N, C-alpha and C positions, 0 to 999 in steps of 0.2 A: 503254627498253622493250626493249632486247635482253637485259639481265640478267633482266628479268623473263621474256621468252619462253624463256629458256635455261632457268631454274629452273621454270617449269610444264610445258615438255617433259620434263624430267629427272624431274619428280615423277610423269609418266606413263609413265615407265619407256622413253621413247623414247633412241634411241642419237642423240645429238646434240653438236655441237662448236660453240663460241662463238669468234669470231674478232674482234679487236680489234687496230687498228692501233698504240694505245696501251698503257697499263698501268691497267686501270681499277680504282678509280674514278680519273679524272683530270680535269684542269681545262682541258681542248683543246675540249670541247664546249659543251653546254647544260645539264648536271646536276651543277653544282659550286657551291661558294661557302657551305656552311655550313647552309644552310636555304632550303626552297622552301616556299611557301603552298600549304595544301590547304584547300579550301572543299567544301561539299556541294552548295548550291544556286550554279548555274552562270548567270552571266549572259551567258557566250557562247552559250547555247542548251540546251534542255531536252534534248536528244540526248546532252549530255555526261554529266548526273546520274547516269543508272546506273553509269557508269565510275568517278566520283569516290566513291559510296557502297560499291561493290565492292571499290575499291583499300583503303578504310579498313578493310573486315574481313580483306583479305589482308596488310595491314600488321600488323594484330592477332595473326594466325596466325603469321606470322613472328616477332614479338615473343615469342608465347607457346613457339615451338619455339626459340629461340635465346638467350632471356633478354636481348636487345639494346633499347634504346630507339628506336624509329625515328620515332614519330609523338608530338608534343605536342598533344593538343587544348585549347590554351589559349583560344579565342574569336577571333572575326574581326569587323571593324568595316568595312563598305563605305559612303563616305560621297560622295554625288553629289547632281544635281539633275535633275528630269525633261528639262530644256531641255539640259543637256549633250551635247557632241559626242561621245560615246562612249568606249569603251575595246575593243581588239581588233575594230574595225569594227561596234560596235552601240551605238547611242544609249541615252541613258535606261538605262544598265548596271545603276543601283541598282534600278530598277522592273523590268528584267527579272529580277534576282536574286530580289527579293520573289516575282514569279511563279512562279519556278521553285520557291522553297521552298513556297509554297502547294500547288502541284501535287503535289509528292512527299512533303507533309506534314513536312518538315524542321523541328526545333524551331529558331525565330528570335524575334525582336522588331523591331518597326520602331520607331525612336526620332526624337524631334524633335532638333535640333540642341543645344538646351537640354539636353534629357536625357540626349544622349550626352556632353557635355561635363561634366556633374556627374557621371557615371559615370566618365570618363576625362578629367581635367583636364588631360592633356598636351596635349590637340587643342586648338588656337585656332579655332573655326569661326565662320563668318560670320555664321549665325543662320538661314538660309534653306535649309539641306542638311538632305536625308533621308538618316537613317542606319538601315541595316541591319546587326543584331548576331546572329552564329550562333554560340552557345556550342560547338558541335561543329567548328567550322573551327580551324586552327592551324597548326603546320608540321611538314615533314619533314625527315630529315636526308639530304640525297640522297646522299652518299658512302657513309655507312652503309647506306642502302637498297640502293643498288647492290652493295656489299660484301657485304652479307648474303646477297642473292639469289645471287650467284655462289659463296659457300661453300656455300650448300646446294645449288646446282647440282652442284658437284663431290662432295659428300658424297654425293649420288643417283646419281652416275655420268657426269656430262657432263665433257666435256673443255674446256679453254679455252685458246686459243692467242692470248696477249697479245704485243704488241709485233710484231705480223704484219700488214703492210697489204695488203688485197685489192686486187687491179690490174685483175681483170676478172672479171664473170659472164657465163656464156651457158648455153642451155639447148638441149636436144635433145628428142626425141620422149618420152623415159621417165626424164630425169636431167637434174641441173644440175651444172655444173662451176663451181668457184671457184678461181682463181687467185690465190695470193699471192706476195710476194717469196721465200717460202722452200718453197713446197710448192703441190700440186695436188689439190683435194679433189673428189668426186664425191657428190651425194646426192640421195636422191629429192625433196627439197623443200628451199628455201632462204629465210629471212626476211631482209630488208635492212632495217636500223634504224640507218642511218650518218649521220643527221642531216643536218648541214651538208655532207656530203661526197656525198650522192646525187645531185646535178645533175651532178659530174664523174664519178661511178662509173658511173651509168645513162644520163645524156645525154638525148636525145630529148625526149619530153612532160616529164619532171623538170627538164631545164633550162631550158624555158621556162617552167615554172609558179613554180619555187622562187626566192626570194630570201633573202639570208643577209645579217642586218643584228647588226652588232655592239653589246651592251648594256653598261654599265657599273655594278657595284654599289660602293657606298660605306659604309663604317663610320664611323659620328662618334662622339665620346664626350660621353655625357650628363654634366649637372653632377651629378645624384643618379642613380646607376646602380641604386639600388631602385626608383625612381619607373617606371624602364623595364624592369623584370625580368618573366619570364615569369610570368602570373597577374595582372600589375597593368596590364600593357599587352598588348593583344592585337596579332595581325597586323592588318594594315591596307591596304585600296587608297582611294584619294582622288581623286576627280576635282574639281578646284576651279576650273576655267574653261572656257572655249570653244575655247580653242586646241589644237593638236594635241597639244603638249608639257605641256598644264597637267592633269597628274595625276602621282602618284608614290604608291609602297606601301614597307611595311617592316613590321619585326619587333620583337620585344623583344630586350633583350640575351641573347646566346646564347653568344658567345665575347666579342670584344674590343670591341664596342659595339653602337649602335643601326644595323642595317643597312637602308639604304634606296636605293632605285633609282627610276628613269623609264625611259622607252622612248625610243626613236628610229627612225623609218623613213624617212629621209632618204638614208642613204648606206650602201651594200652593201660586203662584203668576200669575198674568196676564202676559202674555209676554212682552206687552207695559208699565207695569207698572214700576216707577221710583225705581230704585236699590239703596238704600243707601251704600255706601262706608263701607266694614267690619270695624267694630271699633276695638280699642286697647284692649278694655273687651272682644270682641268676640276673637281675637288672643291669650290673656291670658288663656282664657276658652280652648281654643283648646288645648294650650301647656300643661296645668294642666291634662286635661281628656284624652288625646292620647298621647302626646310626653314624658313628664317627667315621668323618671325611666324605659322608654322602649327604648329610643336612646341615647346612650352615646356620649358626646360631642356636643349635639345640643341645644344652648342656647335660652332663651325665646324671644330674639329679632326679631320681626317681621318686615321685611323688605318690604314685599309687600303682598296685599291680593286682589283678584278679586273674582267676581261672576259669575257662568255660570248656565246654566239652564238643569235640567234633565227633559224629557217629557216622562212620564212613563204609562205603561199599567198595568192591573192587572196581576201579573204574573212577571212582567218585561222582557216580549218577545218584539220581535219586530213586527211590522205590514209592510208587503210588500205584496201588492194586488191591484187589481183593484178596483175603487171605486165601491159601493154597486149599485149605478144607471147607472154608464157611462162606459162603457166597455173600451173607448179610454183613461180614466185617469186611470194612476197608482199611488198609493200613497204608499209613503216610509217614515213611522214614526212609533213610536218613535225608539229611541236607548236606552231609559231606562237608562242610564248613565253607557253602555257598547257596545257602538257603533261604535266609530272612528276607532278601529284597524280592523274593517270589512268592512269599508267604501269603499276601492278599489274596491275590488272585488264586492260588492253590486253594484257599479257603473256598473260595466261590466254586471253583471246580469240584470240589468235595461235596460241597452243597447241591450242586447240579447232578453230580453221579448219584448220589443214594437218593433224590427225589425224583430225578427224570431216566435215571439209567446211563446217561451219557453227559458229558459237557463239551462247552464250546471249544475249549482250547483242548489239545491232543494230548492226552496221557498215555498213548501207547508207548511212547519211548522209555517209560517208567516202569514197565511191567516186570515182573518177576522172572517171565519165561527168557529174558534174556540171558539169565543166570543159568539156564537149564532146569529152573524150577517149576 
């Protein structure tokens, strides 16, 4: 969201500086790992759908401007039952997704388990699932999306200060001061999009609300890579039981293997804590609990595993609102595990908000006020 906001502000001719403690695109936060799911009908809530739709338009605009391939609409399958315990805080995730598709007239099909298994024989379904198929869903290349927006921002006049950590943000009556390890900056407006570092940078309300959970992504080798190639195998989200961990999601082969992951909300971490590399035991557990018996022809051989961070609110919603004490500071976090698909449009909305006072897309569902703040 930071790179998106920087690009959108530079596009409007605003004098803007982007600061990152690392060297973006990087693997320290929540926007790495080769691919990110994007979908148009959003089971987390209808308020997200306009952001997903507008983001798809912006990715296409960036592709036309740069000749880079950022977005692959290869189709997406969401599998579940109406009795499931939910994903991202919402029960009947597949039913909510279908309802959103109908509300916004998004092209889709509702398939029985048998119909889905005939179309995609890689899935071993139980037979009583409802399956939502969206041909316009697919995956984004997060590192390339971020790098492209930073490149375009620089071309349009933005400054990027990478490898420079922000240590303090304070605001006065008419300006905001940002202190880093290398310099002090003064600006009329500041947008904070530091993800897992929001609690420690801003403290107060944000430290009380936000929790940071490490998540692990795995790449497993398919027996037949062609069967899991983009175009033959969709992105998917599969809720297969009533337990908290009874779901996983995945991608076709983009690089080294079939990328698969689940989510955990049991243990938290500090954003700066050392992250141990996922172990062979972790990979085997993932395979046994989620993959075996559900995906045909995916071996237990894990060729890669990485960790990313989810910064989560109660209810898994976003926070996009001014700082409770500083009118000139706009805070955008967290994504709660489902944000990258919306990031391009949120960057545009942030640029509109700080330059015009309002945005074309409705940001009110993401206010701090809903938490009593």
